C-alpha positions in Angstrom: 216.3 -57.3 234.0 219.4 -58.7 232.3 217.2 -60.7 230.0 215.1 -57.7 229.1 218.3 -55.6 228.4 219.8 -58.3 226.2 216.4 -58.7 224.4 216.3 -54.9 223.8 219.9 -54.8 222.3 219.2 -57.8 220.1 215.8 -56.5 218.8 217.3 -52.9 218.0 220.5 -54.4 216.6 218.7 -56.6 214.1 216.3 -53.9 213.2 219.3 -51.5 212.7 221.0 -53.9 210.3 217.8 -54.3 208.3 217.1 -50.6 208.3 220.9 -49.9 207.2 220.6 -52.4 204.4 217.2 -50.9 203.0 218.3 -47.3 203.2 221.7 -48.0 201.7 219.9 -49.6 198.8 217.6 -46.4 198.6 220.7 -44.2 198.6 222.5 -46.2 195.9 219.4 -46.1 193.6 219.0 -42.4 194.2 222.6 -41.7 193.5 222.6 -43.7 190.3 219.4 -41.9 189.1 221.2 -38.7 189.8 224.3 -39.5 187.9 222.2 -40.6 185.0 220.3 -37.3 185.1 223.7 -35.4 185.2 224.9 -37.2 182.2 221.7 -36.5 180.3 221.9 -32.9 181.1 225.6 -32.9 180.0 224.7 -34.4 176.6 221.8 -32.0 176.1 224.1 -29.1 176.8 226.7 -30.4 174.5 224.3 -31.0 171.6 222.9 -27.4 171.9 226.2 -25.5 171.2 225.7 -23.2 168.4 228.4 -22.3 165.7 228.2 -18.6 166.6 227.0 -16.3 169.5 228.6 -18.5 172.1 228.2 -15.9 174.9 224.5 -15.7 174.3 224.3 -19.5 174.4 226.2 -19.5 177.7 223.7 -17.0 179.2 220.8 -19.1 178.1 222.5 -22.2 179.8 222.8 -20.1 182.9 219.2 -19.4 183.0 218.0 -22.9 182.0 220.6 -24.8 184.3 221.4 -22.6 187.2 223.0 -25.4 189.1 225.6 -26.1 186.3 228.7 -24.2 185.7 229.7 -24.5 181.9 233.1 -24.2 180.4 233.4 -24.6 176.6 236.8 -25.5 175.1 236.8 -24.9 171.4 239.6 -26.7 169.6 241.9 -29.5 170.7 245.5 -29.2 171.4 246.0 -32.9 170.3 245.0 -31.9 166.7 247.5 -29.0 166.8 244.8 -26.5 167.3 244.9 -23.5 169.7 242.0 -23.9 172.1 239.7 -21.2 172.8 238.0 -21.0 176.2 234.5 -19.7 176.9 233.3 -19.3 180.4 229.8 -19.1 181.7 230.8 -16.6 184.3 233.7 -15.4 186.3 233.0 -18.1 188.9 233.1 -20.8 186.3 236.4 -19.5 185.1 237.8 -19.5 188.7 236.5 -23.1 189.2 238.0 -24.2 185.9 241.6 -23.0 186.9 241.2 -24.9 190.1 240.0 -27.9 188.2 243.0 -27.9 185.9 245.2 -28.7 188.9 243.4 -31.8 189.6 245.0 -35.2 188.6 242.1 -36.4 186.7 241.8 -33.4 184.5 244.0 -34.6 181.7 242.3 -38.0 181.7 238.8 -36.3 181.3 240.0 -34.1 178.3 241.6 -37.1 176.8 238.4 -39.1 177.0 236.6 -36.3 175.1 239.2 -36.5 172.3 238.3 -40.3 171.8 234.5 -39.2 171.7 233.8 -40.6 175.2 232.1 -38.8 178.0 233.8 -39.0 181.4 231.9 -38.8 184.7 234.2 -38.3 187.8 232.9 -40.5 190.5 234.1 -38.6 193.4 232.4 -35.4 194.6 234.8 -32.4 194.2 235.0 -29.7 196.8 236.0 -26.4 195.7 235.7 -23.4 198.1 232.5 -23.8 200.0 230.7 -25.9 197.3 230.6 -29.5 196.2 230.5 -30.5 192.5 230.0 -33.5 190.3 232.3 -33.1 187.2 231.6 -34.3 183.6 233.7 -34.0 180.5 231.7 -34.3 177.4 233.1 -34.2 173.7 231.7 -31.6 171.4 230.8 -33.2 167.9 230.5 -31.5 164.6 226.8 -32.2 163.6 227.4 -33.0 160.0 230.4 -35.3 160.1 230.4 -36.3 163.8 234.0 -35.0 164.4 235.2 -33.8 167.8 235.7 -30.1 167.6 236.1 -29.4 171.3 235.4 -30.2 174.8 232.7 -29.3 177.4 233.7 -29.3 181.0 230.6 -29.1 183.4 230.6 -28.8 187.1 227.1 -29.8 188.6 226.3 -28.5 192.0 225.9 -31.5 194.3 224.2 -29.9 197.3 220.8 -30.9 196.2 221.8 -34.6 196.0 223.9 -34.5 199.2 221.0 -32.9 201.1 218.7 -35.5 199.9 221.2 -38.2 201.0 221.3 -36.6 204.5 217.5 -36.7 204.8 217.6 -40.3 203.7 220.0 -41.3 206.5 218.3 -38.9 208.8 215.1 -40.9 208.3 217.2 -44.1 208.9 218.4 -42.8 212.3 215.0 -41.7 213.3 213.5 -45.0 212.4 216.2 -46.7 214.6 215.4 -44.2 217.4 211.7 -45.1 217.0 212.4 -48.9 217.2 214.7 -48.3 220.3 211.9 -46.3 222.0 209.2 -48.6 221.1 211.1 -51.7 222.3 212.1 -49.9 225.5 208.4 -49.0 226.2 207.1 -52.5 225.6 209.9 -54.2 227.6 210.2 -51.8 230.6 206.9 -50.0 231.2 203.9 -51.7 232.9 201.4 -49.7 230.7 202.9 -49.5 227.2 199.7 -47.5 226.0 200.6 -44.8 228.5 204.2 -44.7 227.4 203.3 -44.4 223.8 200.7 -41.6 224.5 203.4 -39.6 226.4 205.9 -40.2 223.5 203.3 -39.0 220.9 202.6 -35.9 223.0 206.4 -35.2 223.2 206.7 -35.5 219.5 203.7 -33.1 218.9 204.9 -30.3 221.2 208.5 -30.8 220.2 207.6 -30.6 216.3 205.0 -27.9 216.5 206.1 -25.7 219.4 209.7 -26.1 220.2 211.0 -26.7 216.7 209.4 -23.6 215.1 210.5 -21.3 217.8 214.1 -22.7 217.6 214.0 -22.1 213.7 212.8 -18.6 214.2 215.4 -17.8 216.7 218.1 -19.3 214.7 217.0 -17.2 211.7 217.8 -14.0 213.7 221.4 -15.1 214.8 222.6 -16.7 211.5 223.0 -14.9 208.1 224.3 -17.0 205.2 225.3 -19.8 207.4 227.3 -17.7 209.7 226.7 -16.5 213.2 225.8 -12.9 213.2 224.1 -10.5 215.6 223.5 -7.9 212.9 219.7 -8.4 213.0 219.5 -7.8 216.7 221.8 -4.8 216.7 219.5 -3.3 214.1 216.4 -4.1 216.0 217.7 -2.9 219.4 219.3 0.3 218.0 216.7 1.5 215.6 214.6 4.4 217.1 211.4 3.3 215.2 211.4 -0.2 216.9 212.1 1.2 220.3 209.2 3.5 220.0 207.0 0.6 218.9 208.2 -1.5 221.9 207.5 1.2 224.3 204.0 1.8 222.5 203.2 -1.8 222.9 204.2 -1.8 226.7 202.3 1.4 227.3 199.1 0.1 225.5 199.4 -3.2 227.3 199.6 -1.6 230.8 196.8 0.7 230.2 194.6 -1.9 228.6 195.4 -4.5 231.4 194.6 -2.0 234.1 191.3 -0.8 232.9 190.3 -4.3 231.8 191.0 -5.7 235.2 189.0 -2.9 236.8 186.0 -3.6 234.8 186.3 -7.3 234.9 186.4 -7.1 238.8 183.4 -4.8 238.7 181.4 -7.4 236.7 182.8 -10.4 238.7 182.2 -8.9 242.1 178.7 -7.6 241.2 177.5 -11.0 239.7 179.2 -13.3 242.1 178.7 -11.6 245.6 175.6 -9.5 245.1 171.9 -10.1 244.8 170.7 -8.4 241.7 168.2 -8.8 238.9 169.3 -9.4 235.3 172.4 -11.5 236.2 172.2 -13.5 233.0 172.0 -10.3 231.0 175.0 -8.9 232.5 177.0 -12.1 232.3 176.1 -12.4 228.7 177.4 -8.8 228.0 180.5 -9.6 230.1 181.4 -12.6 227.8 180.0 -11.4 224.4 183.4 -9.8 223.2 185.1 -13.2 223.8 183.0 -14.8 221.1 183.0 -11.9 218.5 185.6 -11.5 215.8 188.5 -9.2 216.9 187.8 -6.7 214.1 184.1 -6.2 215.2 184.6 -3.6 218.0 187.1 -1.8 216.1 184.7 -1.6 213.1 182.0 -0.3 215.4 184.3 2.3 216.8 185.3 3.6 213.4 181.6 3.7 212.2 180.6 5.8 215.3 183.8 7.8 216.0 185.9 7.8 212.9 186.5 10.6 210.4 183.2 9.9 208.8 181.5 8.5 212.0 177.9 8.7 212.8 178.3 10.4 216.1 181.5 12.6 215.4 180.6 13.9 211.9 176.9 13.3 211.4 175.5 14.2 214.9 178.2 16.5 216.4 179.8 17.8 213.2 183.3 17.4 214.6 186.1 17.5 212.1 189.2 17.6 214.4 188.3 14.5 216.6 190.7 11.6 215.9 189.9 8.1 217.3 193.0 6.7 215.6 195.8 6.1 218.1 196.4 5.1 221.7 193.1 6.4 223.1 191.0 4.6 220.4 193.1 1.4 220.9 192.7 1.4 224.8 188.9 1.7 224.4 188.7 -1.1 221.9 191.1 -3.4 223.7 189.4 -2.9 227.0 186.0 -3.7 225.6 187.3 -6.7 223.9 189.6 -8.1 226.7 187.9 -7.2 230.1 185.8 -10.6 229.7 189.2 -12.5 230.2 189.6 -10.6 233.5 185.9 -11.3 234.3 186.2 -15.0 233.7 189.3 -15.4 235.9 187.9 -13.2 238.7 184.6 -14.9 238.8 186.1 -18.2 239.6 188.5 -16.7 242.3 185.5 -14.7 243.9 183.2 -17.7 243.9 185.9 -19.9 245.5 186.5 -17.5 248.5 185.1 -19.0 251.7 182.5 -16.3 252.8 182.8 -17.5 256.4 185.8 -15.1 256.6 183.9 -12.2 255.6 181.0 -13.2 257.8 183.4 -13.5 260.8 184.7 -10.0 260.1 181.2 -8.4 260.1 180.3 -10.3 263.3 183.5 -8.5 264.8 181.8 -5.2 263.9 184.0 -4.4 260.9 182.2 -2.1 258.4 181.6 -3.3 254.9 184.5 -1.3 253.5 186.8 -2.7 256.0 185.7 -6.3 255.2 186.3 -5.7 251.5 189.6 -4.1 251.8 191.0 -6.4 254.5 189.4 -9.7 253.4 187.8 -9.9 250.1 190.2 -7.7 248.1 193.5 -9.4 249.6 192.1 -12.8 248.8 191.4 -11.8 245.3 195.0 -10.7 244.6 195.9 -14.0 242.8 193.1 -13.6 240.5 193.7 -9.8 239.9 197.4 -10.5 239.2 196.4 -13.3 236.8 193.9 -11.3 235.2 196.2 -8.3 234.6 199.0 -10.6 233.2 196.6 -12.4 230.9 195.2 -9.1 229.5 198.5 -7.6 229.4 199.9 -10.6 227.3 196.9 -10.5 225.0 197.2 -6.7 224.5 200.9 -7.0 223.7 200.2 -9.7 221.2 197.1 -8.0 219.7 197.5 -7.7 216.0 194.1 -7.1 214.6 192.9 -3.9 216.4 196.3 -1.8 216.0 196.5 -2.9 212.4 193.3 -0.8 211.6 193.1 1.7 214.5 196.7 2.4 215.5 197.1 5.4 213.1 200.4 7.0 213.7 200.8 5.2 217.0 203.4 2.4 216.7 203.1 -1.0 218.2 205.5 -3.9 217.8 203.2 -6.5 216.6 202.1 -4.4 213.5 205.9 -3.6 212.9 206.8 -7.3 212.8 203.9 -7.8 210.4 205.0 -5.0 208.1 208.6 -6.3 208.1 207.5 -9.6 206.9 204.7 -8.7 204.5 205.9 -5.3 203.3 209.6 -5.3 203.5 210.0 -9.1 203.0 212.6 -9.1 205.9 211.7 -12.3 207.7 214.6 -12.0 210.1 213.6 -8.7 211.3 210.1 -9.8 211.7 211.0 -12.8 213.8 213.3 -10.7 216.0 210.6 -8.2 216.7 208.2 -10.9 217.6 210.6 -12.5 219.9 211.2 -9.1 221.5 207.5 -8.9 222.3 208.0 -12.0 224.6 210.3 -10.0 226.9 207.7 -7.6 228.6 205.3 -10.6 229.0 208.0 -12.8 230.6 208.9 -10.0 232.9 205.3 -9.5 233.9 204.8 -13.2 234.4 207.9 -13.5 236.8 206.9 -10.4 238.8 203.3 -11.7 239.1 204.6 -15.3 240.2 206.9 -13.7 242.8 204.3 -11.5 244.2 201.7 -14.1 244.5 204.0 -17.0 245.7 205.1 -14.6 248.8 201.8 -15.3 250.5 199.3 -18.1 251.0 195.7 -17.4 249.9 194.2 -20.8 250.6 190.7 -20.4 252.3 189.0 -23.7 251.0 190.2 -26.5 253.4 187.0 -28.6 253.4 183.4 -28.4 252.1 182.9 -24.9 250.8 180.4 -22.6 252.4 176.9 -22.8 250.6 176.2 -19.1 251.0 177.9 -15.7 250.4 177.4 -12.6 252.8 176.7 -9.6 250.7 179.0 -6.9 251.8 178.1 -4.2 249.4 175.9 -1.4 250.7 172.8 -0.1 248.9 174.6 3.1 247.5 177.5 1.0 246.4 175.2 -1.6 244.8 173.5 1.2 242.9 176.7 2.5 241.7 178.0 -0.8 240.6 174.7 -1.7 238.8 174.7 1.7 237.1 178.4 1.2 236.0 177.6 -2.3 234.5 174.5 -0.7 232.8 176.6 2.1 231.2 179.3 -0.4 230.0 176.7 -3.0 228.7 174.7 -0.2 227.0 178.0 0.9 225.3 178.6 -2.7 224.1 175.1 -3.0 222.8 175.5 0.2 220.9 178.7 -1.1 219.4 177.3 -4.4 218.3 174.0 -2.7 217.1 176.3 -0.4 215.0 177.7 -3.5 213.1 174.2 -4.8 212.4 173.1 -1.4 211.2 176.1 -1.1 209.0 174.9 -4.2 207.1 171.9 -2.1 205.8 173.6 1.2 205.1 174.6 2.0 201.5 177.7 3.9 202.1 178.5 4.7 205.8 179.5 8.3 206.5 178.2 9.6 203.1 174.9 7.9 202.2 172.9 6.3 205.1 170.0 5.2 202.8 168.7 1.5 203.4 170.1 -1.2 201.1 170.3 -4.9 201.0 173.0 -5.0 198.4 175.7 -5.2 201.1 174.4 -8.6 202.3 174.2 -10.3 198.9 177.6 -9.0 197.6 179.4 -9.8 201.0 178.1 -13.3 201.2 178.7 -14.1 197.5 182.3 -12.8 197.8 182.9 -14.5 201.2 181.2 -17.8 200.3 184.5 -19.8 199.9 186.2 -18.0 202.9 183.2 -18.9 205.1 183.3 -22.6 204.0 187.2 -22.7 204.5 186.9 -21.1 208.0 184.2 -23.3 209.3 185.6 -26.4 207.9 189.2 -25.8 209.2 187.6 -24.8 212.7 185.4 -27.9 212.8 188.3 -30.2 212.0 190.6 -28.6 214.6 188.0 -28.5 217.5 187.7 -32.1 218.4 191.3 -32.8 217.9 192.4 -29.9 220.2 189.7 -30.9 222.8 190.7 -34.7 223.0 194.4 -33.8 222.9 194.1 -31.2 225.7 192.3 -33.7 227.9 194.9 -36.4 227.3 197.7 -34.0 228.1 195.9 -32.8 231.3 195.5 -36.6 232.3 199.1 -37.4 232.1 200.3 -34.2 233.7 198.0 -34.5 236.7 197.8 -38.4 237.1 201.2 -39.7 235.9 204.8 -39.4 236.8 207.4 -39.6 234.1 210.8 -38.2 233.1 210.4 -34.8 231.4 207.0 -34.0 232.9 207.9 -30.3 233.8 209.5 -29.5 230.5 206.4 -31.0 228.7 204.0 -28.9 230.9 206.2 -25.8 230.0 206.1 -26.4 226.4 202.3 -27.0 226.4 201.6 -23.8 228.1 204.1 -21.8 226.1 201.8 -20.9 223.1 199.5 -18.9 225.4 202.4 -16.4 226.1 203.8 -16.3 222.6 202.4 -13.5 220.3 200.5 -14.8 217.4 202.8 -13.0 215.0 205.8 -15.1 216.3 203.8 -18.3 215.9 202.8 -17.3 212.3 206.3 -16.3 211.4 208.0 -19.3 213.0 205.7 -21.7 211.2 206.5 -20.1 207.9 210.3 -20.5 208.6 210.0 -24.1 210.0 207.4 -25.6 207.7 208.5 -24.1 204.4 211.0 -26.8 203.7 211.4 -30.6 203.6 210.6 -32.9 205.4 207.6 -31.0 206.7 206.5 -28.8 203.7 203.2 -27.6 205.1 203.0 -23.9 204.2 200.2 -23.2 201.8 198.1 -26.1 203.0 195.0 -26.3 205.2 197.0 -28.6 207.6 199.3 -25.9 208.9 196.2 -23.8 209.8 194.6 -26.6 211.6 197.8 -27.3 213.4 198.1 -23.6 214.4 194.5 -23.7 215.8 195.3 -26.8 217.9 198.6 -25.7 219.3 197.5 -22.0 219.9 194.5 -23.0 221.9 195.9 -26.2 223.7 197.0 -24.3 226.8 193.5 -23.1 227.7 192.0 -26.7 227.4 195.0 -28.3 229.3 194.6 -25.7 232.1 190.9 -26.4 232.2 191.4 -30.0 232.2 194.1 -29.8 235.0 191.9 -27.7 237.2 188.9 -30.2 236.8 191.0 -33.4 237.3 192.5 -31.9 240.6 189.0 -31.9 242.1 188.4 -35.4 241.2 189.6 -38.2 243.6 192.2 -40.4 241.8 190.8 -43.5 243.9 187.9 -43.7 241.3 190.4 -44.4 238.5 192.6 -46.7 240.7 189.5 -48.8 241.4 188.9 -49.3 237.8 192.5 -50.2 237.2 192.5 -52.7 240.0 189.5 -54.4 238.2 191.7 -54.8 235.2 190.9 -51.9 233.0 193.7 -50.3 231.0 194.7 -46.7 230.6 192.5 -46.2 227.4 189.5 -47.8 228.9 189.9 -45.7 232.3 190.2 -42.5 230.2 187.3 -43.2 228.0 184.8 -44.7 230.6 185.8 -42.9 233.8 187.9 -39.7 233.2 186.3 -38.2 230.2 182.6 -38.4 231.5 183.8 -36.7 234.8 185.7 -34.0 233.1 182.9 -33.3 230.5 182.4 -29.6 231.5 186.2 -29.0 230.9 186.0 -30.9 227.6 183.2 -29.1 226.2 184.6 -25.7 227.4 187.8 -26.6 225.6 185.9 -27.5 222.4 183.8 -24.2 222.5 186.9 -22.0 223.2 189.0 -23.7 220.4 186.1 -23.2 217.9 185.5 -19.7 218.8 189.1 -18.7 218.7 189.6 -20.6 215.4 186.8 -18.8 213.7 188.1 -15.5 215.0 191.9 -15.9 214.6 193.9 -13.3 212.9 197.4 -12.7 214.1 199.1 -16.1 213.1 196.6 -17.1 210.5 197.3 -14.0 208.4 200.8 -15.4 207.7 199.6 -18.9 206.8 196.6 -18.3 204.5 197.0 -19.2 200.9 195.0 -19.1 197.6 193.5 -22.4 198.5 192.6 -21.8 202.1 191.4 -18.4 203.0 190.0 -17.0 206.5 187.0 -14.9 206.9 188.6 -12.6 209.5 191.3 -11.7 207.0 188.6 -10.8 204.4 186.8 -8.6 207.0 190.1 -6.8 207.5 190.6 -6.4 203.8 187.2 -4.8 203.5 187.8 -2.6 206.5 191.1 -1.4 204.9 189.4 -0.6 201.7 186.6 1.4 203.4 183.9 -1.1 202.3 182.4 -1.0 206.0 179.1 -2.3 204.9 180.6 -5.6 203.5 182.7 -6.0 206.6 179.7 -5.4 208.9 177.8 -8.2 207.1 180.7 -10.7 207.5 181.3 -9.7 211.2 177.6 -10.2 211.9 177.6 -13.5 210.1 180.5 -14.7 212.0 178.9 -13.6 215.4 175.7 -15.6 214.5 177.6 -18.7 213.6 179.7 -18.4 216.7 176.7 -17.9 219.0 174.8 -20.8 217.5 177.8 -23.2 218.1 178.5 -21.7 221.5 174.9 -21.9 222.6 174.8 -25.6 221.5 177.9 -26.4 223.4 176.5 -24.7 226.5 173.4 -26.9 226.3 175.6 -30.0 226.6 177.0 -29.1 229.9 175.5 -27.5 233.1 177.1 -25.9 236.0 177.4 -28.4 239.0 174.9 -27.6 241.8 177.7 -28.5 244.3 179.4 -25.2 243.5 176.3 -23.1 243.6 176.0 -20.7 246.4 173.1 -18.6 247.8 173.9 -14.8 248.5 172.4 -13.5 251.8 172.2 -10.0 253.0 174.8 -9.0 255.4 
C-alpha cells in the first residue's frame, strides 16, 4: 500500500511540474501577444488624431474601441505650452485624476516628450476594474514633432479572464492525472472506475452545473448577492395567479388521467375481452404523437371557427380556450402515462389473494375495494405524481390553448423571449419545481408507510376475473367512447391536411401538403438527424448507468442516482433556460449548435431509460455475471456479451422512448433552436399560432407517420417474455 501511495505521489508530482511548465509558457506567450496588440492599438489611436473636431473623434474611438479609455493631452509643459485635456468620458476623466497620483505617471509623460511609447508592465487596479496603461506620443504628421501625449487605459478583464481559464485547465488536467493514477493504482477494475468517473462528469456538467448557473442567476445581480428577483416573483400577483393556475391544472389533469389510465389498465390486464390490441394501441397512441396534435384537433373541432361549434351547431359564445380545454387536451395526452404505470402494477399483483378472497365468499366489489385497489395504491400514487409533474411542466398545450388562463410555464417562456428577462424566467421555472417536489414527498411518505409486496416466489400464471358482466359492459363502453374520441381527434388532423381554409372554406385541396413539406424540408431533416444521433447514445448511456447503479458499490452512488433521475422532475423550460445560461460562454460555448440539442435529448430522457434498465437488472440473477467474471471476463466484456443481451427489452424500450420524445420535444428545445438547427414541432407551433391549420395538420400527420414507423420497427425487435404472460379465468 505504501509503495502504491508513493508511486501515486511521484507520478502526480512529475506530471504537475510538467503541466505547470507548459501552461506557464502558454500564459507568457498569450500575455506577450496581448501586450503587442495593446501597443498596436495605442499607435493606431495616436495616428488617427485629427487637427479639429476632437470630441467627435473621441466618440468614434469609444465606439471602435469600447474597452479603451482615452485621454488626449494637447501641448507639452516641457515646451512651455499650456496643456489642453480632452477626455473620452466622465469615467476617463475620473480615471486620469487617479492615474496622476501614481509614481510612474511623470515617467510615462516624460517618455512621450522624447518620442517614446511607454507600456506600464503592472496591471493597475482602479475602483472595481483593472487596466493596462500606455503613454503614446502624438506626432505632427508633416514634421514628426511631438505635439502632445495620449494616455490610454486598456481594460485588462478579458486577458485576465483568459489567464484564469488557462490555469483552470491546468488544475483540471492535474486533477485528471491524479484521478487516473488513483484508479489505475487502487481499483481492481480500472475500466469500471473510468466508467463511473465519466458518468459523474456527464451528469455534473449537463445536469448539476446548468441548474446551479440558473439558480445563481436569480440571486446575483451585477456580481452582488440580491434577492430582488425572488421578491418580485413571489410578490407579483400575475405570477401568483399563474402558479395557482398551474397547480390547479396539474391536479385536475392528474386526477382525470389516473382514473382513465386505471380504467384502461384494469380492463386490459384483469378482464377477458375482445379487441385488446386495439384498446392498448389507443391507450398508447398519444404518447407517440406530437404534443400539439391533440390541441390542434380540439381547435379545429371546438375552436372559434370549429367544425362542430360553428359549422354544425352554430355556436358563437362557446370558448374552448382556457382551463376546460387544457384539462381535456392534457388528459387525452397524458392518461397513457398512468396506463403504462398501472398496467405493470396490476399485472404484478398476485391473483391468488383475490382468488382466496372470493373463496371466502367475498363479493366482487369487496374483493376489488379490499384487495385489488389497495395493492394498486403505489401505482396509482406514482401515476398521479408523474401526470401532475408532466402537466405542471407542460408548455406546448398552454402556449396555444390557455387563452386568458395563466400558467407558470408559459409565463417563464414569455419572460425570456418576450421581455428578455432571463433572471425572471429562471426564477419562475425553479418555482415550478416546488409543487412537484411537495407532491413527490407526500407520495413517498404515503406509499412507504405500508408494504405492498405480493410476489415472493414464482408469480401465479392466471388471473381471476373479478368484474361482473354489467361492470364489464360499462368499462368496455367507457373505453370505446374515449377511443372513439381519440380517433375523432386524430382523424381531424388528417382531414385538416386536405381542407383549403378550416372554418371558412372546407373545399378539398392538396396545396397544404406540397407547401408544408417544401417549407418544412430542412426542419424535418434536422429533427430526424438530431433524434437519430441522440437515440443510440442515450440508450447505451442509460444501460451503463443502470448497470453501475444496480451491480456496483462506490462512493457517491446515491448522489449520482439522484442527479440522473432529476431531469424527469425538472420542467423543460428550466432545462432550456439553464442550458442557455450555462453554455453561452467559454469554455463550453454550445448555444446555437446542434450539439446542445442532442445533449438536451440525451439528458432529458435519460431517467426513463435508467429506470427501465434498473427494473430489468433487478430481475436478473447477478450470479450469471459473476460466473463470467470468474472465468476471466472484464467488465466491458461482461456488459457487452451478458448484460446487454439480457436487458435487450429495456434497451429497445429506452431507444424507442428517446427517439419519440426527441421528435416531439418542445419545452426545452424552443429555447435551444437556432437558424442552423430547427425543430419540426416549433414549426407546427408557428403555423398554428398564425392560423395556418392546414400546414400544421400536414406536419403533425407526417411526424406521427415517421414515429409510428420507427416505433413499430423497434417493437419488432423485442417481444414480451412468455414467463410474465398470464391467463385470465372467470371468477
